[in-house]
C-alpha positions as CSV (number, residue, x, y, z in Angstrom):
1,M,-78.9,88.0,112.4
2,S,-82.4,86.7,111.7
3,R,-81.6,83.3,113.0
4,F,-80.5,84.8,116.3
5,V,-83.7,86.9,116.5
6,D,-85.7,83.8,115.7
7,W,-83.9,81.7,118.3
8,F,-84.0,84.5,121.0
9,F,-87.6,85.5,120.7
10,R,-89.5,82.4,119.5
11,D,-91.7,80.6,122.0
12,R,-90.5,77.0,122.2
13,A,-94.1,75.6,122.7
14,T,-96.2,77.6,120.3
15,G,-93.6,78.8,117.8
16,A,-94.9,82.4,118.2
17,I,-92.5,85.4,118.6
18,V,-92.9,86.5,122.2
19,I,-91.4,89.7,123.6
20,G,-94.0,90.5,126.3
21,Q,-97.0,88.7,127.8
22,W,-100.0,89.5,129.8
23,P,-98.9,89.9,133.5
24,N,-99.1,86.8,135.6
25,L,-99.9,86.7,139.4
26,P,-96.4,87.7,140.7
27,L,-96.3,90.7,138.4
28,W,-99.8,91.8,139.5
29,V,-98.7,91.5,143.1
30,F,-95.6,93.6,142.4
31,G,-97.5,96.2,140.3
32,L,-100.4,96.6,142.8
33,S,-98.3,96.8,145.9
34,A,-95.7,99.1,144.4
35,G,-98.4,101.3,143.0
36,L,-100.2,101.5,146.3
37,A,-96.9,102.3,148.0
38,W,-96.3,105.1,145.5
39,I,-99.8,106.5,146.1
40,V,-99.5,106.4,149.9
41,E,-96.0,108.0,149.8
42,A,-97.2,110.8,147.5
43,S,-100.3,111.5,149.5
44,A,-100.7,113.3,152.8
45,V,-102.6,110.4,154.3
46,A,-101.4,109.2,157.6
47,V,-100.7,105.4,157.6
48,P,-99.4,103.1,160.3
49,A,-95.6,102.9,160.6
50,W,-95.7,99.3,159.4
51,A,-97.6,100.0,156.2
52,M,-94.8,101.3,153.9
53,P,-92.2,98.7,154.8
54,T,-94.9,96.0,154.4
55,L,-95.8,97.3,150.9
56,Q,-92.2,97.5,149.9
57,I,-91.5,93.9,151.1
58,I,-94.6,92.6,149.3
59,S,-93.6,94.4,146.1
60,A,-90.0,93.1,146.3
61,V,-91.2,89.5,146.9
62,G,-93.6,89.8,143.9
63,L,-90.9,91.0,141.6
64,A,-88.4,88.4,142.8
65,W,-91.0,85.7,142.4
66,W,-91.7,86.9,138.8
67,A,-88.0,87.2,137.9
68,L,-87.1,83.7,139.2
69,D,-90.1,82.2,137.5
70,E,-88.9,83.8,134.2
71,V,-85.4,82.4,134.7
72,I,-86.7,78.9,135.4
73,R,-89.8,78.7,133.0
74,G,-89.4,81.6,130.6
75,V,-90.8,80.7,127.1
76,N,-87.7,81.8,125.3
77,P,-84.1,83.1,126.0
78,W,-85.3,86.7,125.9
79,R,-87.7,86.1,128.8
80,R,-85.1,84.2,130.7
81,C,-82.5,87.0,130.2
82,L,-85.1,89.5,131.3
83,G,-85.8,87.6,134.5
84,G,-82.1,87.1,135.1
85,G,-81.4,90.8,134.7
86,V,-84.1,91.7,137.2
87,V,-82.7,89.1,139.7
88,L,-79.2,90.7,139.2
89,L,-80.5,94.2,139.7
90,M,-82.4,93.2,142.9
91,L,-79.3,91.5,144.3
92,W,-77.2,94.6,143.4
93,Q,-79.7,96.8,145.3
94,L,-79.7,94.5,148.2
95,I,-75.9,94.4,148.5
96,R,-75.8,98.2,148.2
97,R,-78.1,98.5,151.2
98,L,-76.0,96.2,153.5
């Protein structure tokens, strides 16, 4: 079991065990736009009709960007699986809405 854990979580470049990392630009884009959408939706502030769909699109693009980047350039199999899981979840949600 320890060999699997070592293989699954070890960064191939540094040799460190990596489970989480400081957020990169796509994750910041997702977090800020999703957080702003949540705040706007929860408040009684009147916003233009285009504001919420725009924030939702920006957050979806940011999350998809992050997930695909993890699949392609993740530092270990854990990060690649995490990105792949998010891609699959986003595709499932998209298919459900069609």
